[in-house]
N, C-alpha and C positions, 0 to 999 in steps of 0.2 A: 504494499499500499504506500502510496506517495502523498505528501501534503498537496492540497489543492493549490495550483500555481496560477494558471492563466484564466481559469473559468470557475464560476460559482454556480452551484445548483441549488435553487430553491425548490422545495417540495410543496405542492398544493393538494388539497383534497378535491372531491367531486364538485364541491361548491365554489372552487377556485380560490379558496382561502389558504394563505400560506401556513403550513403546519410545522415547518422546520427548514433546516439547511444541511446539505451534505458537505462537510468541510474537508473530507478526504476520500479518495477513491483509488481503485487499481487502474482503471482505464475509463476513458470517456470518448465516445465517437459520435460526431454530429455531422449530418449532411443537410445543408440548406439549399433549396432549389428555388429558382425564379419561376413564379406562376405555376408551381406544382407542389406536391406533398413531400416535405422533408422527413428525415428519420433521426432517431438518437438512440444511443445505448450506453448504459452506465453499469460498470462492474464493481462490486464490493466484496470483501470477505463476508461470508455468511454469518460470522460471529460478531461482525462490527455492529455496535449499538445503533448506528444510523441506518442500517439495513432495514430496520423495522419501520422507518418512515414511509417506505414505498410499498404499496400493495395494489390490488386490483382497485380500479376506480380513481386512483391517484394520478398525478401528473407532475411535470417539472417545468421550471423556467430556467434556462441556461444563459448566463451572462459572461461577457468578458470581465475578469476580476477587476480590472483597472476602472471600469465604468459601470459597475453593477448598480442597478436600481436600489435606492435606499441605502447606499453604501457610505463611503467615508467623506462626504462633502462634495465630491465631484458631480457634475451634472449627469443625471441618469440617461443612459443611452438605451436604445431598443435592445431587447434580448437578441442573442443569436437565434434562438428558437424557443418556443414553448409548446407543450403538447401532452397528451395523456399517455399513461402506460398501456401497452396493448400485449405485451408478453413478459412473462417472468420465467427465468430458467435457473435451476439449481444444478451445479456441477460438483461432484465429489469423486475422489479416487483415493486410494491408500497413500498415494504420494503427495496429495495436496494438504494433508494434515486435517485438524479438527474443522469440521463444518463445511469446507470447500468454499465455493464462491457462488454469489447470486448475480445474475445479469438481468437488469431491467431494460426493456426496449419499448419504443413507442414511435408515434408519428408526430408531426407538428400539427398545430391547430388549423391548418388548411384542410385537414382530412375531411371535415364535414362538407366541404364544397364538392368533393367527389362522391360523398355519400347521398347527396340529395339530387333528385331529378327536377328539372324546370317544368312544372305542371303548366298546361295550357291556361288553366285558371287556378292559381295557387290558393285561392280562398275556398276551394272545395276539394274534399278528399275523393279519390277514385270510387270509394264504396258508398258514396252519398247519393241517395235518390236512385235514379234508373241506371247509374253507371256511365252516363254519357256526359260529355262536356259540351257547353253551348257555343264554344269557340274552337277553331282549329289550332291556333297558335297563340302564344304569348308574344305580342308584338310591341316593341318600343322603338322610338327614334329620339336622338338627342346626343349630347356629349356622352362619351363612353363611360366616364366615371359616374355620372348620374345613373345610367342604365345599370351598371354593376351594383351600385348601392341598392337600387330598387329591386333588382333581381335577387340579391342575397337576403334582403329584408323580407321579401315576400315568401321565400322558400325555406329559410332557416333562421331568420332574425325575428325581431319583435312583431312583425306583421304576419308571420307564418302561422299555420294551424298549430294549436298547442302541442300536438304530438310530434311536430317536426321541428320545433324550436331548439336551438343550441343554447344551453344555459349561459347567461351572462353576455351574450353576443350583442355588441352595440354597433350598429351600422351607420349612426349619424356622424357626419364629419366634425372634426375638432373645431372649437370656437376659433374664429379668425381665418378659417380655411377659405381661400378665394373661390369665387363661383367657378364652376367647371367650364373650361373653354376647350377649343381644339376642334378638329373636324367632326362633323356629325357622324354618328354610328347608327346602325340598325340591328336589332335583335329580333329574330323570328324563330321561336323555340317551341319544341313539342317533345317533351321527355328526354331532351339532351341532359347530360349531367351539368349541374351548375358550374363545376370546375371547367369543363370543356368550353362552355359559353364564356366564362370569365377569361379563359386563356385567349380566345378569338378576339374578344372585345379589347382586352388590355394590350395584346400584341399589336393590333392595328392602330391603337392610339398612343403607343409608347408609354404604357403605364406599368407600375409595379403594384401588385395587389397581394396582401398577405393578411392572415388573421393571427394576432399575437396578443398575449397578455403583457401589457406594457408596465404594469405596476403590481408587484406581488402583494401589496397591502390592500388592493381593491379587487373585488370579485367581478372583473370586467374583462371581456375579450373585445379588442378593437379591430374593426375592419379598416386597415391602413391602406390608403390609395395615394400614390404619388407618382409624378413623372419620373421615368428613368432618367439617370444622369449621364451625360456625355463627359466622362473624365479622361478622355484619351490624351489630353495635353497635360493633365495634372498627375495621372497615375500611369507610370511607365515601368514595366517589369522587364529587366534585361540582366544577363550575366554581367555586363559592364558595370551596372549600378550596384551589384552585389545583393540584389533582392530577388534573384531567380536562380534556384539551384539546378533545375532540370525542366525539360518539357518534352512532350511527345505528341505526334499528330497521327490521325487515323483517317483513312478513307474506306468507305463501305459501299459496295455495289448496291444498286436499286433493287427493291423487291418487285417493283412494277414499273414498266416503261410505257405501257399503253393502257388507257382506260376506255373500256367499252361501256357507254352510258345508254340506258334504256328509258325512254319516256313512256307516256301513256300508250295504251293499246294492249292487244292480246294476241298471242300466237303470231301468225304470219302478218298481222296488221300492226304489230308493235314497231315503234320508231327506234332505230339504233344509230349511234354515231360513235366515232372513235377519235380520241385525242392521244398524241404521242409525245415523247421527249426524245428527239433524235440525237441530241448531244449525249445523253446518258447511254443510249444504245451504241453509239459510235465509241464512247470512252471504254465501255466494259464489254463490248461485243456480246451483248445480252438483250434478248427480247422477252419480256415477261408481261402477261396481260392480267388485268383485274376487271371485275364486273361491278358496275355502279347501278343500283336500282333506283330510278327516279320516277316511279310510277305515278307520283302526285303531279308531275310536270306535263302539261298538255304538249302535243306535238307542235313544234314551232312552224309558223307560216313562212319564215325566211331564215336562211342559214347564215346569219351574220349578227353583229352586235346590236343592230337596230331592233331586233326581236327580243323581248324580255324573256320569253320561254327558252330560246336558244342560249341566251346569256346564263340563265339558271343552269342549264345542262353543262355549259362550259365551266362554270364555277364548280359544279359538283365534281367534274373531271379533274380540275386543278387541285381540289382538296385531296382527292384520292391519290393523285400522283405526288403531291407534297408529302402526305403521310408515308408513302412507300418509296420515296425518291432516294437518290444517291446522297450519302451523308459525309460530312467532314467535321472532325472534332479536334481541338487543340487542348491538351491537358498540361497544366502547369504545376510546378512546385515552388510557389513563392517563398521567400525568406522574409519574415516580418522584421522590419527595421523601425526605429523611432519615426522615420519620415514616411513610412509606407506599411501600414498594418491593416490587415483585413478586419472588418468590423468597426474600424475607426475612420480610415481614409477611403475605403470602397466597400461596397456591398454587392450581393448578387443582383443582377439586372443592370448594374453600371457598365458602361463601355470603358474599357481600359486598353492600353497599347502594350503589346508584347513584341519585343525586339528579339529575333532569333539570333543564334550564334553567327549566322551569315549576314546579319545586318538588315534583315527584312522586317519592316514594321507591319503588324497586324493589329488593327483596332476593332474589337468586337465585344459584345456584351458578355459578362460573366454569367453563365447559365447555372452553374452549380459549384458549391464550395464544400469540401470534405475536411473537417477538422478532426484530428485524432491526437489524444493526449494520454500518455502512458509512462511507466517508469523508464522505458528505454528512450523514448523520443517524443517530441511534439511536432506534428506536421500539419501543414495547410496545403491542400491540393485543389486547384481551381480548374474548371472546364470552361473553355471559351467557345462560343458558337451558339447554335440552337439545336433543338431536337431533330429537326429536319433541315438538311442542307439546302433544299430548295428555297428555304426562307433566307438563306445567306449564300447566294450563288457565288459572290465574290470570295468568301472564305473558302468554299470548296475549290474554286479556281486557283487561289493563292497556295493552298495546301497541296493541291495537285502539282503545281509548278515546283514547290519545294521538293516533293517526292521525286519529280523528274530530274531535278538538278542533282540530288544525292545519287539516284540510279545511274545517270550519266557519268558521275564521278567515279562510281564503283566499277563501271564497265571498262573504264580506261586503265584499270590496274589488274 
């Protein structure tokens, strides 16, 4: 067991009230994800008195020790992550000694976004009345941040049906928050997960969305929405600056290069169209097809962008190809320095610049950060890019050129 160094772990009960603090642990593992569900894992000796703090129904709030909320006079920062316990594991063997170890694992508080469906009418349960909804879709237009708040409030916040509410979730913007601005967005939802809808809206509007418990002394979960920051000039990670110990990049072939989309109709009368990604087929010498069922879309009268039905089919094809497209990821091992520390100077969602050993600058969002603290070492590993390379074609192209340069160098020797 090591003394807690960089991170502090507050323990909360099911009502979000702080019931104690873990001041020492064997290992701590935290994965924070942009617009997705993060995870955490905490290992303690089974005989340690603080192991009794955690049990089913409990949760944690994990802070950087230097800026922990309610701490030593410094301004409280947001936690790295907060969330419930979802798994408890007890390991024992004759070699581990008395008691063995207990490992508590869980998700972040974004998890309920993936647990709830966006009902066409969130005010009515599916088993109410005759089991039919009076509307086809939940439709909203306006600033994306406003739509996200309304969507979350209606399906798991204070405006949701009592059995669907997440305890303590506050979807109202903090006092002084400026009115939402930016390009107008549209949501047209029918039993999509709330998480997938939030991901689409937030990505299109350049927003960061997370649910977190910002204050361990208050039983409140906050829906935090903010513009993602472009810190590419301020945050530069490079071996030359002494704040990057390693990096690796990865290219992955597409799972699908052609989308066959079907509109309304039946049998031989059904309308089909195909969209392709020729660049991906050429790069990987691969042709792979996927079927997209759009039976709710009428047959278009014109096969161009002037026809809204054709546009709907094209957008469905683009989404399918995006989800199954070629991917590129860049993984980093930053070194925290006083001038550049994760959680203080940059967060997930922020755009940072990575300078490779060959002097190539790559400026992309931080999609995921994996923090690990143990007796042996403390590491921070970041993943730059997005889940689908088709959303960041420039990253895919740059990483591919990096690979080609290395390959050409190797073939010369």
